[in-house]
N, C-alpha and C positions, 0 to 999 in steps of 0.2 A: 290696806295692802299689808302682808306679812312677808318676812323675808326667811324662808325656810333654812334649816340647818342642812349644810352639804356633808354628808356622811361618806367615808371611805369604807365601803363594806362590800362583800360579795354577793350577799344573799338580801334581798329586798325585805322589809317589814310589812305587816299589814297597813293598809291605808283606807282610812275612813274619812272623807271630806277634805283633807289637806293634803297639799303636795309632798312627794318625797323625792329627793335629788340625791342620787348617789354617784359618786365618781368611782368607777371600777376599771379595771385593767383587762383588756381583750388582747391577749398575745402582746404585741409590741405597743398598743395604742391605748392611752387613757380615753374613756367614754363616759359621758354624763348619761346616766338612765334616769327619766323623770317618769313618775307614776302619779296621778291625782284621780278625783272622782270621774272625770271625764274620758281619760285616755292613758296610754302608755306610749312612751317616745325614747329615743336615744339619739344622741348626738356625739360625734367623734371630735376631739379637740383638733386633730390634725385635719386641716381643711375646712374646719366648722360643718362638716357633712353630716346632715340629719340622716340617720340610718334606718329609724323605724318610727312609725306612727300607726297606732292600733286604737281606735274608739273603743271605749267599753263595750265589751259583749258584741263584738262585731269582728268581721274579717280585715286583715290589714289593709290599710289603703296603700302604704309605701312599700314597694317590693325591695327585698333584699336577697342577693343570691345564696343559695345553700352551699356554695363553694367559695364564699368571701373570705379573704385573707386580711388579716388586720395587721399590715406590714408597715414600717415606716418607709416614706418616700414613694408609697404607691397609693392611688385612690382605690376605694372600695367599690365592688361592682354592686350597684343598686344605690338606694337612698336618694339623697338630693344633693349631688356635688355642685360646688360654687365653681363656675368657669369665669375667670377674670384676670387680666383686664383684656383679653381677647377670646373669642369663642372659635372653636374649630381649628383649622389649620390656619396659621399666623398668614400666609400668603393669600388666603381668601378674603382678608379682612381690608376694609377701605384703608387708602394711603395714609390718612391721619394716624391710624391706630399701628399701622407697621412701622411707621417712622421712629415711633418712641423705642421700640426694640432694636431697629436698624441702627439707632445712634448709640445705644448701649456699648460698653466695652467688654465684648464677649471673649471669652477664653478661646484659645486656639481648639478647633475640633468640637467645641460645644453646639448645641443644638436647641432650639426653642420648640418645644412640644406641643401638641394641641391643647386647646381648652386653658390656657394661660398659666399662671404661675401660684396660684394660691392653694390648689387642691392638695398638695402635701407639705404645706407650711402649718406650723404651730400656732394656733390662735390662743389668746388668753381670755379668761373668764372675767368679764367685765361687772356682771351683776347677776343676781339670781333673786327673782320676786316672785310672790304670790299674790292673786287676785282672786276675787270670787268666781271669775268665769274662766282663768286660766292661770298657768305657771309660765313665767317669761323668763328666758334665758338669753343674755346678751353676750356675744363674744366679738373680740377685737384683734385687728391685725395692722400692723403699720409697716410699711415697706422699708427694709433695711438694706444694709450695702450689699447682701447677697442678691436679694430682689433686684435693686436697682442696677447692679451689673449686668442684668439681661434686659431690664425695661426701664428707660431713663426717665423716671419720674418719681416724686414724692407724694404719697397718698396714704390715707388712712380708710381702712374698711370696717364696718361694723354690721354684724348680723344679729338680728333680733328673731327669736323663736318663741311663739306664742302657742303653748299646747293646751287645749281645751276641746270644746265640742268641735272646734274647726283648727286645722292648723295653718298658722299665718307666719310667714317669713318676710322681713324687711332686710335688704340689703343696700346699705348706704355707703357711698364713696363720697369721701372729702378730698379736694383737691388741695394738697399742702404746698404746691410749688407756685412758682411766679409766672409760670406760663400756662396757657390753655392745655387741658387735658381732653383727649379723645380716647374712647374705650368702647368696647363691645364685652357683652356678658350674658350670663344665663344661670337660671337655677333649674339644674338638668335632672328633672324629677322622674324618677322610675315609678310607675303605678302598679299595684298588684291587681290582676284581673283573675276571674274565673278559669277563662280560656280565650284565646285569641279570636275563635269562631263566634264568641258571645258578645263581642263589644264592637261599638262604633262610636265616632265622636261628632257632635253637632256644635254649631257656632262659628265654624269656619267657612260656611256657605258664602260663596261669591268672592272670598278673599283669593287673591293670587299667591302662587307658589313657586318656589324654585325648586326643582326636582334635581337632586344632587347625582342620582342615579341615571339620568337622562341628560347628562352634558351640561347640567346647570341650566336648562331651558325653563322658560316661564309657563305657567300653566294657570288655568282659573278653576277653582274648586266648584264642582257641580254636586250637590247634595251632600249627605253626610260622608264621612270618611270611614271606610271599611278596609280590612286589611286581609290581602290574599296573596302578597308577596313581600319581599324586603321593601322597607319604606324608609325615606330618609329625604324629608322635605323641609324647607324653611317657608314657613307662612308669613306674609306680610298684611298689613291693614286688618289685625285680628282684633276683634273686638274685646272689650274688658271681661267678658264672662264666656267661657266654652265648657262643654261637658262631656264627660266619658260615661256612657251608657253601657251597663253590665248585666245582661238578662240573666246569667248564671247565678250571680249573687243578689239578684234583685235590687240593685242600687244605681244610683247615679252620682258620680263624683264631679262637683261644681268647682271650677277654677275661676276665681275672682282675681284680677290683676290690676296694678295701678302703675303708671308709667312705663308700660310696654305696648308695642302695637305689632310685635314679631313673636313667632314661636316656632320650635321646631318639633317635628313629628317623627318618632322613630322606632322600628322594630327590626332586628337583625335578620329574621326569618330562618331558614334552615342552614344554607351553606355558611354563611357569616358566623353564625353561632358556633360552628365547630373551630373557628379562629380565634374566638374572644376569650381573654384570660377570666379567670375566676367565674365561669359561666357554663353551666351544664350544656350539653348538645341540644336538649329539647326545651331549655328555659324560655326560649322566644315565645312559647305558647302561654306563659303566665305573666307576661309584663308587656308594658307600653310606656315609652317615654313622651312625654309632652313637656317640652322644655320652655319655660317662661323666659323672654329673652330681649335683649337690646342689640341687634345685629343688622349687619348691612346698612340700608338707609335709615334704620331706627337706632343707629349708633348713639352713644351718650357724649356730649361735648360740654365740658365744665371749664367756665373762666376760674382763674386763680380763686383760691379760698372758697369757691361754691361746693354745693353738695348735691348728690341725687340719690333717690332712694327708689329701687325696684322692689315691689311687693307682690306677694302672692298668698292667697287665702284659699285653702282646700277644705271643702266642705262634702262629706258623704251623706246622702239621704236615700231613704227607700224610694223605689221607682212608683 
């Protein structure tokens, strides 16, 4: 194991065999840029949001909007935002998750947005390590007084990102409180695709899903998932491996998960794309979200001082 030097440069140097990690400024946000023999990647310290992952001599695996804005206080459109300690709208979460926010001391007029509290918080670099197979970045976040004013619990989050021939994320929650902790969460991954007409998903067959665009009714998935209109579904009983097939780029993206049996599949399609921030009107053609999650009945329940790790490993192969 080698611990590479963290450079503060704007221009990368040549890389042969070993990792290079550079802390650069993109408008208002500090971003770690990683390059090694296997891939290039980038991670914003705000929100611990992976922004890019491109294997060597290949198409990007992670999609990032060409209209992305690197502004403090807002998430970047694309990449892998971390949604925690609730996913989606708070009111759609289990009662045990809602109660932690409802018991907090909220300022008059304040509101709790979708996807939790950490997407726009600053995380700290805990370690940077190099191994033969990957570069490993670990970021850390501990709930502070500002967070706990909106969500009444003490917790520590750790995100480990491993950049190699695969991209692996491990999101660990430590319950620092004296009471049980209930939460929902997701790694909200935007995948780059050649074109929406060229892709379909497998591995979800026979899973049931809740269609948020159909009054949250339950459905059963029959066959592969294909995209012909706006899609926003919460899949339950999801197996540990699902696949994104892309005939245009002649590849399959394999998603291997641990400690997750739920996932969200999303594409905004035409009309909703016109209303999204940092999003071109036709960008729906070039991205798909498959969000590795713990939502609804798959929520996490932690005893005092216990920990839980949600893991996702992404592997791109030829068809």
